[in-house]
C-alpha positions in Angstrom: -8.7 21.9 -9.0 -6.6 24.4 -7.3 -9.5 26.2 -5.6 -10.8 22.8 -4.4 -7.2 22.0 -2.9 -7.1 25.2 -1.0 -10.6 24.7 0.3 -9.7 21.3 1.6 -6.5 22.7 3.3 -8.6 25.5 4.9 -11.1 22.9 6.1 -8.4 20.8 7.5 -6.8 23.7 9.3 -10.2 24.7 10.9 -11.1 21.2 12.0 -10.2 20.7 15.7 -7.7 17.8 16.0 -7.1 15.7 19.0 -4.1 16.6 21.1 -0.9 15.3 19.5 0.1 13.5 22.6 -3.1 11.4 22.3 -2.5 10.6 18.7 1.2 9.6 19.5 0.1 7.5 22.4 -2.5 5.7 20.4 0.1 5.1 17.6 2.6 3.8 20.1 0.1 1.4 21.5 -1.0 0.2 18.0 2.6 -0.5 16.9 3.7 -2.2 20.1 0.7 -4.5 20.2 1.5 -5.6 16.6 5.2 -6.0 17.0 5.7 -7.2 20.6 3.4 -6.4 23.5 6.1 -7.2 26.0 7.8 -3.9 25.0 5.5 -2.2 27.4 7.2 -3.7 30.3 10.6 -2.3 29.2 12.2 0.5 31.1 12.6 2.6 27.9 8.9 2.5 27.0 7.3 4.9 26.2 10.1 7.4 26.4 12.3 6.1 23.6 9.5 5.3 21.2 7.8 8.7 21.4 10.0 10.6 18.9 10.2 7.9 16.2 6.5 7.3 16.5 5.6 11.0 16.2 7.9 11.4 13.2 6.3 8.4 11.4 2.8 9.6 12.3 3.5 13.1 10.9 5.0 11.6 7.7 2.0 9.4 6.9 -0.4 12.2 7.7 1.4 14.3 5.1 1.2 11.4 2.7 -2.5 10.9 3.2 -3.2 14.5 2.6 -0.9 14.6 -0.6 -2.8 11.8 -2.4 -5.0 13.6 -5.0 -8.7 13.6 -5.1 -11.4 13.0 -4.5 -12.2 12.1 -8.1 -15.8 11.3 -9.1 -16.2 7.8 -10.4 -19.3 7.1 -12.3 -20.2 5.7 -15.7 -21.8 9.1 -16.6 -18.4 10.7 -16.4 -16.4 8.0 -18.3 -16.7 9.7 -21.6 -16.3 13.3 -20.3 -13.4 13.1 -17.9 -10.1 12.1 -19.6 -8.6 11.1 -16.2 -11.4 8.6 -15.5 -11.3 7.5 -19.1 -7.6 6.6 -18.8 -8.1 4.6 -15.6 -10.8 2.2 -16.9 -11.1 0.3 -20.2 -14.9 0.8 -20.2 -17.7 1.9 -18.1 -18.4 -1.8 -17.4 -14.9 -2.3 -16.0 -15.5 0.7 -13.8 -18.7 -0.8 -12.5 -17.1 -4.2 -12.0 -14.3 -2.7 -10.0 -16.8 -1.0 -7.6 -19.1 -4.0 -7.3 -16.5 -6.7 -6.9 -14.6 -4.7 -4.3 -14.4 -6.6 -1.0 -14.0 -3.3 0.9 -17.2 -2.0 -0.6 -19.1 -5.1 0.2 -18.0 -4.8 3.9 -19.0 -1.1 3.8 -22.4 -1.9 2.4 -23.0 -4.4 5.3 -22.5 -1.7 7.9 -25.6 -0.8 10.0 -27.7 1.7 8.2 -26.4 0.8 4.7 -23.7 2.4 2.6 -25.4 5.8 2.2 -25.6 7.8 -1.0 -21.9 8.3 -1.5 -18.6 6.7 -0.4 -15.0 7.9 -0.3 -12.1 5.5 -0.7 -8.5 5.1 -1.9 -8.3 3.4 -5.2 -5.1 1.6 -6.2 -4.1 0.3 -9.6 -1.2 -1.2 -11.3 -0.1 1.0 -14.3 1.3 -0.9 -17.2 2.7 0.0 -20.5 2.8 -2.4 -23.4 3.5 -2.2 -27.1 0.8 -2.3 -29.5 0.3 -1.6 -33.3 -2.1 1.0 -34.5 -2.7 3.8 -36.9 -1.1 7.3 -36.9 -2.2 10.3 -38.9 0.5 12.8 -40.0 -1.1 15.5 -42.1 -2.9 13.7 -44.9 -1.0 10.5 -44.4 -2.3 7.7 -42.5 0.3 5.2 -41.3 -0.9 1.7 -40.3 0.7 -0.9 -38.1 2.8 1.7 -36.2 4.4 0.6 -33.0 2.9 2.5 -30.0 3.2 2.5 -26.3 -0.2 2.0 -24.6 -0.8 2.7 -21.0 -3.4 0.8 -19.1 -4.5 0.2 -15.6 -5.3 -3.2 -13.9 -6.0 -4.7 -10.6 -8.2 -1.8 -9.3 -8.5 -2.0 -5.6 -10.6 0.1 -3.2 -9.6 0.3 0.5 -10.9 2.3 3.4 -14.3 3.3 2.2 -16.0 6.0 4.4 -19.0 8.3 4.2 -16.7 11.4 4.2 -13.3 12.5 2.7 -12.0 13.4 6.1 -12.8 9.8 7.5 -11.4 8.2 4.4 -8.1 10.0 4.7 -8.0 9.3 8.4 -8.3 5.6 7.6 -5.7 6.0 5.0 -3.3 7.5 7.5 -3.5 4.5 9.7 -3.2 2.1 6.9 0.1 3.9 5.8 1.2 3.9 9.4 0.5 0.1 9.8 2.6 -0.4 6.6 5.6 1.1 8.5 4.8 -1.1 11.5 5.0 -4.2 9.2 8.5 -3.2 8.3 9.5 -3.4 11.9 7.7 -6.8 12.1 9.5 -8.0 9.1 13.0 -7.1 10.6 12.1 -9.0 13.7 10.9 -12.0 11.7 14.1 -12.0 9.6 16.1 -12.3 12.8 13.8 -15.1 14.1 14.2 -17.0 10.9 18.0 -16.6 11.0 18.1 -18.0 14.5 15.9 -20.9 13.5 18.3 -21.8 10.6 21.2 -21.7 12.9 19.4 -23.8 15.4 18.7 -26.5 12.7 22.3 -26.5 11.6 23.5 -26.8 15.1 21.3 -29.8 15.7 22.6 -31.3 12.4 26.2 -30.8 13.4 25.7 -32.1 16.9 24.3 -35.3 15.4 27.2 -35.7 13.1 29.6 -35.0 15.9 28.0 -37.8 18.0 28.5 -40.5 15.2 31.9 -39.0 13.9 35.1 -41.0 14.1 38.2 -39.5 15.7 39.6 -38.2 12.5 36.4 -36.1 11.7 35.6 -34.8 15.3 38.1 -32.0 15.4 36.8 -30.3 12.2 33.2 -30.8 13.2 33.9 -29.5 16.7 35.4 -26.4 15.2 32.5 -25.8 12.9 30.2 -26.4 15.8 32.0 -24.0 18.1 31.8 -21.2 15.5 28.1 -22.0 15.0 27.4 -21.8 18.6 29.0 -18.3 18.7 26.8 -17.2 15.8 23.7 -18.7 17.6 24.6 -16.8 20.7 24.7 -13.6 18.8 21.4 -14.4 17.1 19.9 -14.9 20.6 21.3 -11.6 21.7 19.9 -9.9 18.5 16.4 -11.1 19.6 16.6 -9.3 22.9 13.6 -6.9 23.2 16.1 -4.0 23.7 17.0 -4.3 20.0 13.5 -3.6 18.9 13.7 0.0 19.9 16.5 0.4 17.3 14.3 -1.2 14.6 11.5 1.4 15.4 14.1 4.1 15.1 15.6 2.8 11.8 12.2 2.6 10.2 10.1 5.4 11.8 12.9 8.1 11.7 13.4 7.3 8.0 9.9 6.6 6.8 10.6 8.0 3.3 12.8 4.8 2.6 9.8 2.6 2.9 6.8 4.8 1.8 7.0 7.6 -0.8 4.9 9.2 -3.4 6.0 10.1 -7.0 4.0 12.3 -9.5 4.1 11.2 -13.1 2.8 13.3 -16.0 1.7 11.3 -19.2 0.2 12.7 -22.3 -2.4 10.2 -23.6 -4.9 10.1 -26.3 -8.4 8.5 -25.9 -7.0 5.1 -26.5 -4.4 5.3 -23.9 -1.5 5.8 -26.4 1.5 7.8 -25.2 1.8 11.0 -27.3 4.5 13.6 -27.4 2.8 16.3 -29.5 1.5 18.9 -27.2 -0.4 20.6 -30.0 -2.6 17.6 -30.5 -6.1 18.5 -29.2 -7.0 14.8 -28.9 -4.5 14.2 -26.1 -4.4 15.3 -22.5 -1.5 15.7 -20.1 -2.7 13.7 -17.0 -1.0 13.7 -13.6 -0.8 10.4 -11.8 0.5 9.6 -8.4 2.4 6.5 -7.6 2.8 5.1 -4.2 5.9 3.1 -3.5 5.4 0.8 -0.5 6.6 -2.2 1.4 6.3 -4.7 -1.5 8.6 -2.5 -3.6 5.9 -2.4 -6.3 4.2 0.7 -7.6 0.6 1.5 -7.1 -1.0 4.3 -8.9 -3.3 5.8 -6.2 -6.2 8.4 -6.1 -8.9 9.3 -3.6 -12.2 8.6 -5.3 -15.9 9.4 -4.6 -18.4 6.9 -5.8 -22.2 6.2 -5.3 -22.7 2.8 -4.0 -25.7 1.0 -5.5 -26.8 -1.6 -3.0 -28.7 -3.7 -5.5 -25.6 -4.1 -7.6 -23.4 -4.9 -4.7 -26.0 -7.5 -3.6 -26.1 -9.1 -7.1 -22.4 -9.2 -7.2 -22.2 -10.9 -3.9 -24.8 -13.5 -5.0 -22.8 -14.2 -8.2 -19.6 -14.6 -6.1 -21.2 -17.1 -3.7 -22.8 -19.0 -6.7 -19.3 -19.1 -8.3 -17.9 -20.6 -5.1 -20.6 -23.3 -5.1 -19.9 -24.2 -8.7 -16.2 -24.7 -7.9 -16.9 -27.3 -5.2 
């Protein structure tokens, strides 16, 4: 594992990379097109955006390189690799995750077919639940013992590619786009706030028109305060404020995307064990990605071998299921 890591680092260092200015320029265009294309007309574009975009791009590149793998995913390895065994409840579940993946179906439809192998990011939800099982302590067998069981669900494949380098490049842009979405969300929140103030202003204006003399002063006071708030909301939507949003998000990317390494000692049934001397348990390292939705995804780069006939069969079954639901 260590030798493989060093080999990949050496390979990455030797591989010629596009000029940084070209990557930053591409990243700026990608972000501005998604957030607000009119930013290109501003006097501070691209000067003010260059540093935050370069910082965000460097950060997501480091994240993409830090995600472990690639790990071989195949039914043949299910019983031999404790890590793979922990990720899937059965070889059938593994095959189902690969065959029912929308990303793999799209990959299989590319010109020339899917090829003999594919690399992709696999994300899963890691869950712990309480179950009752047996424990052996010396010659004593204890039944109905409360245990913590770790399982993985919602397996998702994204960014399949024919090489690891290409898969990590796609992953880099997916992570970058996640940061861009944080800027989009900040802008959308201000737009929603202005819309709510506009609705309230229309409501108060209607009340004021029909109010009697006693109620008019209080309503007018509320309306005046609301108009001041609405003016500030309009000002907050000035395009110049978006540069600040980019700086807040892109200069502090670790607040929005981060990796966490977790080591768990599991037996073959996924039960958490504390006894390091137990030969039937393995200390397994998992990597969690904390992202925009504030939820935790366990992630790993995988290498798999697409089987077109299984993908085609899964696609036909999916289409048949849609017809049955009509």
